N, C-alpha and C positions, 0 to 999 in steps of 0.2 A: 685555802693554795693564796700563797702573797701574790704579789702582781708581776714581782721580779720573775717566779718562775711561769706563771701565766704566760708572762711577753716572751719567754725562751722557747717553751714547748709550743705554742701556738705560732711562731714564727716558722716553724719546721715544715708546717701544713698552708701554708700563705701562697697560695696562686696568682703568679707574676706573667703569667704565658698571655700572648695574644693582645696585651696593651700595650700603648704608647707609652712614653714617659709620664705626662701628667697626669693620665688615667691610672698608672700603676701606682704613683702615690697615694692618690685619693683611696686609692682600693685597699692598702695597706693600712692607711688610717680607720677605715670602715671595718675592717676585718679584727683589728688590735681593739678596735673599740667593744665591740661585740664580745669578744673574751672576755675583756675587762669586766664587763657589765655581768656576764654572766657568772664569773667567781665571788661577785660582791666584795671586792678588794676595799678595804680603807684607804681613804685618801692621803696620798702622801707624797710629797714633792719628788722623791728619786723616783718614782714608777713614771713620773709623766716626762722626766728628764730623760730616763732609761728609753722610753718609745720614740722621743722626739731624735735620740741620739741614734736610733736604729734607722729612722727616716733618712735622717741626714748622712748615715754612712751608705744608705743601699743608693741615694741620690747621686753621691760623688762617685761611689762607682761605677753608677750607669753614664754619669759624664765624661769621667775619665777612660770608659771603653769606648765611648762616640769619639771624643777628640783623638784617642789614638789609633782607631781606623782611618779618620781622615786625614791625620799625620802621614800614614803608610801609604795611603793613595795622593797625597803631593807629592812625598817621597818617591814612590815609585813613577809618576808621570815626570818628574824630573829628571830622572837618571835612564826613560828610553830615548835611545840614539837610532837617529834613520840610518838605516844601510847605505853606503856610499854607491853611487851609480857607477855600472860596469863600464869600463874603459873602452871607446871605439879601437878595435883593430884597424893598424893602419894600411891603409889600399896598396897592393900590388902595383908593378908597372902596367901590367896588362890590364889591370881593373880601370885605372886611371885612365888609360888610352880608350875604352869603351866608354868610359863616363864623359870623356872630352869628345866621342864620335856621337853619342847620343844626343848631347847636350848641341852640338853644330848640327844635325838632322831636325832636332826641335826648331832651332831658330830659323832654319831654310824652309821649314813647315810654316812657320808664322808668317815670314815674308810672303813668300807664294798667295796665303790668304789674302795678306794687305795688299799684293799686286794686283787683283782682282784678273779676272778673265773673260776676254772680250769675246763678244757673240761670233759665231762660226761665219764666216763670210762665204756668199754664192762666189761661183767662177767668173769675174769681172775682164777676163782677155778671151778674144777671136781664138786663139790657138788651144787654150788650155778647155773650152768648151768642144772645139772640133775632136781633139786629140781623143779622147775616150771612143767617139763612134767609130773615127778612121781604124782606130785601133783593134775593136772588135769586130771590122769587116776583115782586117789582115790576118790576124792571129789563129783562124782555125787551118789556114793553108801553110803556115810555117811551123818548122819542128821545135823550135824554142822561142822564151818570150824574147831574148836578148835580138833575135832577126827579124822579129815583127815590131818590136819598139824601133830597130833601125828604119826598117822600109816605112814606119808611119812618121817618121821625123822627115823624110824624104818626100813622101805624098802631101806632108803640109806644106812644106815649103813648094810644091809644084801646083798645089791647088789656084783653081782660077780665081780671080776675084769676086766674080760674081757668086761664086759657092762661098766663100768666105764671108760674102758680104752679112748673110743671115746670121752666123755667127758674132758679128760685130756689132749686130743690131739688140741680139739676146746680151751683149757683155756689157753695153751700155747701158739696159736693162737692170742687169744685175748691180752693176756699179752705184747706181740711184738707190737700188733697194738695201744696199751694204750702209750708204749713209744713211739713210733713213733709220736704219735699224741701230746705228751706231749712236745715232742722235738719242734717240731712246732710250737707248742704255745709259747713257751718260746720265741722262736727268733722272734716273733712279739713284743716283751718289751725289752727295754733296761736293762742293769745290774742294773742301779739306779733304774728303774721302780719295779725290782723283790726285789730290797733288801728296798724300802718304803714299800712294799705291805708285806713283812714279820713283818716290825716294826706296821704295821698296825694290822696283826694279832696277835703278842703279846699282843698289848693294847685291841684288842677285845676280849681277853683269860683272861685278868685281869680283866675288865668289869663284864665278866659273872662267875667268879672265876673258870674258866677251869684251870687245873693243866698241861695237855698235851694242846699243839698248835701244829696244821698241817701246817709246813713252806714248802715254794715252795724250791725244791731244783734246784740248778743252779751253773754247774761248773763254772760260769764266776764271781760268787759272790768271792769277798776277803773274806781271813780268817782273824778272828780276831787273833790280837797278844795274846802272853802269858806269862805271866809275871815269875819269876824266879821260885817260888816254881810251878808252872805248868811243867817249862823244867825238873826239879827237879822228881817229881810223875810219867811222862811219862816215864823217864830214868828208874825210879827203879819198875815199873810196868812190863816195857821189860825185867826187867833181870831175871823172873822166880825165885827170892828168895820168893814171897808170893802166889805161886799157890796153897798150901796147904790151904788157909785162906779166908775166907768170903770176901766180896767185904768192909764190914764196917770196919772189922780187919784191914785189908790192908791199907785202908785210914786213919786210927787210928796210925798202926805203922809208915807209911811214915812221917805223921804230926810231931810224936816224934822225928823222927830222924832229921828234917828239925830244928826243936826247938833247939836242942843241938849241931847245928852246926857253926861253928865261921864263922866271916866274911870273913875269905880269903878263906873256905871252898865253901863257898855260892858264890864267885865272879865269876866263871865260868859258874854259870846259870843267874848270874845279865847280865854278858855278852851277852849269847844267848836272855835274854830278850830285852836287848836294839836293839842288829842287826833284832829281830823279828819286834818291834815296828818299827823300820826304814822302814823295808820291807812294812808294812802295810801303810804306811803314803805315800808311794809311788807309790804301786799298788794303792791304793783308787784315787789319782789325776789322774793314768794313766786310769781307770775302769771306774770309777764315774764320771771324769771329773769334781769335787770338791774337796777342802781340807778335810782331814780328821778331825772330831770331835776331836781325841786324840791327840790335842798338847802339853800335856807334856809327858815326859816318864814315862812308868810303874813302878812302885814299887813294891818291893818283900814284901811276906807275913811274919808275924813279928809273 
């Protein structure tokens, strides 16, 4: 049997499964070599060329298949497109209104938390202490709450001084206890927290259309600076020249005086305003630990 025939017949029975590319090539060479030796072929150049050509052909086909697979994967990855995100539906007028109400409610809740809640006070007035006891003695004998309430007010006004004195003593003791409790409560917060609480209380007052707002009193808070006109107004009011006038008339007179003053006459008050502003900026940083929002110097009233 010639080597060419052995090669053609034997290659059909070669096993290539389960091997990697380098191992498969080596296995083919070993199997071809065994077939060649068993048939005792005569050495010839064409036979070697045939075996080499078979190995090269198989290697090229393997490389071509793997390259094709890689190219297909690369192309498929590039052609994959992401699906566009679904568009959000526009809110209706009712939904917009509900959203605004929810946002406002959340804002008010946050302001209340920042505003802080002061400790509950004990009754610090004599009539407030006497009222529950007098009302409790009158209510069983009256048919309605309204009549019992009216008779209690009358009896409190007619109460003798010696009976009212015991309630006054208790009221003074409660007042002192309230002040001590308030001071102890203030110390649990920093001056900056008290300052923010007052800002929140003013904001709540504006939202509720309240003209008077109860602010927290704390001696640690930094006093705001006064402009030149305020400096002049304080000086004029303390002079005693307007004691016979009403408050509105006094304000009108002082405002007219300020308008008629020259720049030279205003200069001392302008200097006081600058000094007061510098004091506020310095104390704001020392007490609150943050720079003052008033970065510009105060102007005078024109």
